[in-house]
C-alpha positions as CSV (number, residue, x, y, z in Angstrom):
1,X,-9.6,-7.3,-4.0
2,X,-10.3,-10.3,-6.2
3,X,-8.5,-12.4,-3.6
4,X,-10.4,-14.8,-1.6
5,X,-7.6,-15.4,1.0
6,X,-7.0,-11.5,1.5
7,X,-10.8,-10.9,1.7
8,X,-11.1,-13.6,4.5
9,X,-8.3,-12.1,6.5
10,X,-9.8,-8.6,6.2
11,X,-13.0,-10.0,7.8
12,X,-10.9,-11.6,10.6
13,X,-9.2,-8.6,11.4
14,X,-12.0,-6.2,11.2
15,X,-15.1,-8.0,12.3
16,X,-14.3,-11.3,13.9
17,X,-13.1,-11.1,17.8
18,X,-13.1,-15.0,18.4
19,X,-12.1,-16.8,15.3
20,X,-11.0,-20.7,15.9
21,X,-8.7,-22.6,13.4
22,X,-11.6,-24.8,12.2
23,X,-13.8,-21.9,11.5
24,X,-10.8,-20.3,9.8
25,X,-10.4,-23.3,7.5
26,X,-14.2,-23.4,6.8
27,X,-14.0,-19.8,5.9
28,X,-11.3,-20.4,3.4
29,X,-13.4,-23.2,1.8
30,X,-16.4,-21.0,1.6
31,X,-14.6,-18.1,0.3
32,X,-12.9,-20.2,-2.6
33,X,-16.0,-21.8,-3.5
34,X,-18.2,-18.7,-3.5
35,X,-15.5,-16.8,-5.5
36,X,-15.4,-19.7,-8.1
37,X,-18.9,-19.9,-8.4
38,X,-18.9,-16.1,-9.1
39,X,-16.6,-16.5,-11.7
40,X,-18.5,-19.3,-13.3
41,X,-21.6,-17.3,-13.3
42,X,-20.0,-14.2,-14.7
43,X,-18.4,-16.3,-17.6
44,X,-21.6,-18.2,-18.6
45,X,-23.7,-15.0,-18.4
46,X,-21.6,-12.5,-20.1
47,X,-18.9,-14.7,-21.8
48,X,-16.3,-11.7,-20.6
49,X,-13.6,-14.2,-19.6
50,X,-12.8,-16.2,-16.5
51,X,-11.6,-13.2,-14.4
52,X,-12.9,-10.4,-12.2
53,X,-11.8,-6.9,-11.3
54,X,-11.2,-6.3,-7.5
55,X,-11.5,-3.3,-5.4
56,X,-8.3,-1.6,-6.8
57,X,-8.6,-1.5,-10.7
58,X,-5.4,-0.2,-12.0
59,X,-5.5,-1.4,-15.5
60,X,-4.3,-4.4,-17.6
61,X,-0.7,-5.2,-16.4
62,X,1.5,-7.4,-18.6
63,X,2.3,-10.9,-17.4
64,X,5.5,-11.6,-15.9
65,X,8.4,-13.5,-17.5
66,X,10.4,-16.4,-16.4
67,X,13.5,-14.5,-16.0
68,X,11.8,-12.2,-13.4
69,X,11.4,-15.2,-11.0
70,X,14.7,-14.8,-9.2
71,X,13.9,-11.3,-8.7
72,X,10.7,-12.3,-7.2
73,X,12.2,-14.7,-4.9
74,X,14.7,-12.3,-3.7
75,X,11.9,-9.8,-3.0
76,X,10.1,-12.5,-1.1
77,X,13.0,-13.1,1.2
78,X,13.5,-9.2,1.7
79,X,9.7,-8.8,2.6
80,X,9.7,-11.9,4.9
81,X,12.8,-10.3,6.8
82,X,11.1,-7.0,6.8
83,X,7.8,-8.5,8.2
84,X,9.6,-10.3,10.9
85,X,11.4,-7.2,11.9
86,X,8.1,-5.2,11.9
87,X,6.4,-7.8,14.3
88,X,9.5,-8.0,16.7
89,X,9.8,-4.3,16.9
90,X,5.9,-3.9,17.4
91,X,5.4,-6.7,19.8
92,X,8.6,-6.9,21.7
93,X,9.6,-3.2,21.9
94,X,6.8,-0.8,21.3
95,X,3.9,-2.8,23.0
96,X,5.6,-5.2,25.5
97,X,8.3,-2.9,26.6
98,X,7.4,0.8,26.0
99,X,3.6,0.8,26.0
100,X,3.1,-1.9,28.6
101,X,5.5,-0.2,31.1
102,X,4.8,3.4,30.6
103,X,1.6,4.1,28.8
104,X,-1.0,1.4,30.0
105,X,-0.5,2.3,33.5
106,X,-3.5,4.7,33.5
107,X,-5.8,6.2,31.1
108,X,-4.4,9.8,31.1
109,X,-1.2,8.4,29.6
110,X,-3.0,6.8,26.9
111,X,-4.9,9.9,25.9
112,X,-1.7,11.8,26.1
113,X,0.2,9.5,23.8
114,X,-2.8,9.7,21.3
115,X,-2.6,13.5,21.3
116,X,1.2,13.4,20.9
117,X,1.0,11.1,18.1
118,X,-1.5,12.9,16.2
119,X,0.4,16.3,16.7
120,X,3.9,14.7,15.7
121,X,2.4,13.0,12.7
122,X,0.3,15.8,11.5
123,X,3.3,18.4,11.7
124,X,5.6,15.8,10.0
125,X,3.0,15.0,7.3
126,X,2.5,18.7,6.7
127,X,6.2,19.9,6.6
128,X,8.0,16.8,5.0
129,X,6.6,17.4,1.5
130,X,8.2,20.8,1.4
131,X,11.4,19.0,0.9
132,X,10.0,17.1,-2.2
133,X,10.0,19.3,-5.5
134,X,6.6,19.5,-7.3
135,X,6.4,17.9,-10.6
136,X,4.1,18.7,-13.7
137,X,0.9,16.6,-13.8
138,X,0.9,16.6,-17.8
139,X,4.3,15.4,-18.1
140,X,5.0,12.9,-15.2
141,X,1.6,11.0,-15.2
142,X,0.6,8.4,-17.8
143,X,-1.8,10.0,-20.2
144,X,-5.3,9.4,-19.7
145,X,-5.9,8.1,-23.2
146,X,-3.0,5.7,-22.8
147,X,-3.7,2.2,-23.5
148,X,-4.2,-0.1,-20.3
149,X,-4.7,2.9,-18.1
150,X,-8.1,4.0,-17.8
151,X,-8.1,5.3,-14.2
152,X,-5.1,7.8,-14.8
153,X,-7.4,11.0,-14.9
154,X,-8.9,9.9,-11.6
155,X,-5.5,9.4,-10.0
156,X,-4.3,12.8,-11.5
157,X,-7.2,14.5,-9.6
158,X,-6.4,12.8,-6.5
159,X,-2.8,14.3,-6.3
160,X,-2.1,17.0,-3.8
161,X,-0.5,20.4,-4.8
162,X,0.8,21.1,-1.3
163,X,3.8,23.5,-1.5
164,X,3.5,23.6,-5.1
165,X,3.5,27.4,-6.8
166,X,0.8,26.2,-9.4
167,X,-1.4,23.4,-7.6
168,X,-3.5,23.2,-10.7
169,X,-0.8,22.2,-13.1
170,X,1.8,20.6,-10.5
171,X,1.5,18.1,-7.6
172,X,3.9,17.0,-4.7
173,X,4.5,13.4,-5.0
174,X,5.4,13.0,-1.3
175,X,2.2,15.0,-0.4
176,X,0.1,12.8,-2.7
177,X,1.2,9.6,-1.0
178,X,1.0,11.0,2.7
179,X,-2.4,12.8,2.3
180,X,-4.2,10.3,-0.1
181,X,-6.7,7.8,1.2
182,X,-5.4,4.2,1.7
183,X,-7.3,3.2,-1.5
184,X,-5.8,6.1,-3.4
185,X,-2.3,5.4,-2.2
186,X,-2.8,1.6,-3.3
187,X,-3.9,2.7,-6.6
188,X,-1.0,5.1,-7.1
189,X,1.6,2.4,-6.0
190,X,0.0,-0.4,-8.2
191,X,-0.5,1.4,-11.3
192,X,1.7,0.6,-14.3
193,X,4.3,3.4,-14.9
194,X,4.0,3.0,-19.0
195,X,7.4,4.9,-19.0
196,X,6.5,7.6,-16.6
197,X,7.6,8.3,-13.3
198,X,5.0,10.2,-11.3
199,X,6.6,9.0,-7.9
200,X,10.3,9.1,-8.0
201,X,12.5,6.3,-6.2
202,X,13.5,8.7,-3.4
203,X,10.0,9.9,-2.5
204,X,9.0,6.3,-2.4
205,X,11.7,5.0,-0.2
206,X,11.0,7.9,2.2
207,X,7.3,7.5,2.3
208,X,7.6,3.6,2.8
209,X,10.0,4.1,5.6
210,X,7.8,6.8,7.3
211,X,4.8,4.9,6.8
212,X,5.9,1.6,8.1
213,X,7.4,3.4,11.2
214,X,4.1,4.9,12.0
215,X,2.2,1.8,11.5
216,X,4.5,-0.1,13.7
217,X,4.1,2.4,16.5
218,X,0.5,3.1,16.1
219,X,-0.6,-0.6,16.1
220,X,-1.5,-1.6,19.6
221,X,-2.2,1.8,20.7
222,X,-5.6,3.1,22.1
223,X,-6.9,4.3,18.9
224,X,-9.0,2.1,16.5
225,X,-6.6,1.1,13.7
226,X,-6.3,-1.7,11.3
227,X,-3.1,-3.4,9.8
228,X,-4.4,-5.1,6.8
229,X,-4.5,-2.2,4.4
230,X,-1.3,-0.6,5.8
231,X,0.7,-3.9,5.2
232,X,-0.6,-3.6,1.5
233,X,0.6,-0.1,1.3
234,X,4.1,-0.9,2.8
235,X,4.5,-4.0,0.4
236,X,3.6,-1.9,-2.6
237,X,5.8,0.9,-1.6
238,X,8.8,-1.5,-0.9
239,X,8.1,-3.4,-4.2
240,X,8.1,-0.5,-6.3
241,X,11.2,0.9,-4.7
242,X,12.8,-2.6,-5.3
243,X,11.9,-2.3,-9.0
244,X,13.7,1.1,-9.2
245,X,16.8,-0.5,-7.5
246,X,16.6,-3.3,-10.3
247,X,16.4,-0.7,-12.9
248,X,19.6,1.1,-11.5
249,X,21.4,-1.9,-10.9
250,X,20.4,-4.0,-14.0
251,X,19.7,-1.3,-16.7
252,X,19.7,-3.9,-19.5
253,X,16.4,-5.3,-18.2
254,X,14.4,-2.5,-20.1
255,X,11.1,-4.2,-19.4
256,X,10.9,-3.7,-15.8
257,X,8.0,-1.6,-14.9
258,X,8.0,-0.1,-11.3
């Protein structure tokens, strides 16, 4: 991710079962040091600049402006409240109340819960995109030759044509988000729009809501799941929806790029 803190947190979540506070601080120090040394080596060996690309390369994005700081601060407050609500719902209601008292009493109920969750989510993920109108790939996606967007063609090919009359030339924005891999979804949500709107605001709000509810319910179940990448997806969906809201409320800020 080109992010030392995020990379270490990812390792802690996916690999480590026992990680003390002192080990965590040492890990942060080693992570920052190795990342800094890597940047130095790259800079002196190739002279390409004191930066590096992460796992998700979405092209070059224009730098933020001073007038955008209040919007960032408000978004931070919203995401903080959203994260607190997510934790309370998952820990207090889903796992401590529902799952502890009704599901974890025997293994048969745990297996039944997994089967029901798989059936409900699969059915919802398949039929809900029928409510979303299909869009033309050539008119809604940033052009492949457009400046600062080298991955446009790959993202176009990753779209889904479910419920579309012309799957070759059209795509379903909701199906593309629901059926895409987590890496593809992150690329979809972080890519610069460059004046195009491949994922309308209503689709983003619906997808983010469904994904957050699903992640909140699944986390802590008997299936092997992680929460790190889903949090990136939820944050990206919320942030992009927030940008669409700003465009609607403050239309004079024409430089807002969802």
